[in-house]
Phi, psi and omega in degrees: 000136177256141180263136178266132176279126174264142178280143177277152180285122183251176179296324182297312178302311179299322177297314171303322175286321174303312178294319181298313184297313185283336176292316182290317178302304181302320186287324177295313175300321181290324173304304180304322174298315172311305179300319175297318180286331189262352181262186182289138187284333179091359182291127184256316174237148179290317179220116183298320184295316180291329173296321185289338180286346178261009184300310184300320180297318187284328176294320179294324180299310187297317176298313177302319177296321181292331184285329175301323179080021180284139176236096178279137177242123189251132181219138171247116178218130171048045173084021181224139170260123174248137179228124169246123186245128172230163179269183184301328180281354181091005179276142171305134176268135173270120184245150175290312181212160176210116175238159175218125186262119181265127180234150166255128183299334181267356188192141174262004185284344179252015179294141172195156184253134178242146177253119178280135180265140183282131177245023178146166182301114171087006178247128171223146178211163175203147175279140186219119175262090184266132177289158174298146180132190184268133178233158174235121180252124176258100194268135188230114190241137173215143178261183184288336181273356181094004178286136183226148173222135181234137182215143183245134181240136175246136184205163181249129174265132186251000000 
């Protein structure tokens, strides 16, 4: 039988193990900090307190929109966004403008606004080259009398 000689654990080995351990921990933390700083912050509003002060005003606007009785139908098919808008009785509405702000919930780098073109009374559409993933569409409709309706739709583009 041959005996294997084992090396004794010295202070130098313990020091190298400690330095290596902390070097790995610090290195991983630096990588995580880099990705945290270079990606989307997740910030939705600059000042939550100021936004909260507008809650009653925003609630009144929502009630006024609901009272109009407009019923927008939002559809995304084959690279096109289609919007059909009817009144409470189901008749198509003639609107002055229709825009949609396209947002990605995970990043603000692809946010863009599209103006929908009227293709008949109450019918609007626009070409939209959307990357696959989750999108949020903030639809803004306005008629010639100054009435406005905003509605947010969330959908998955494939």
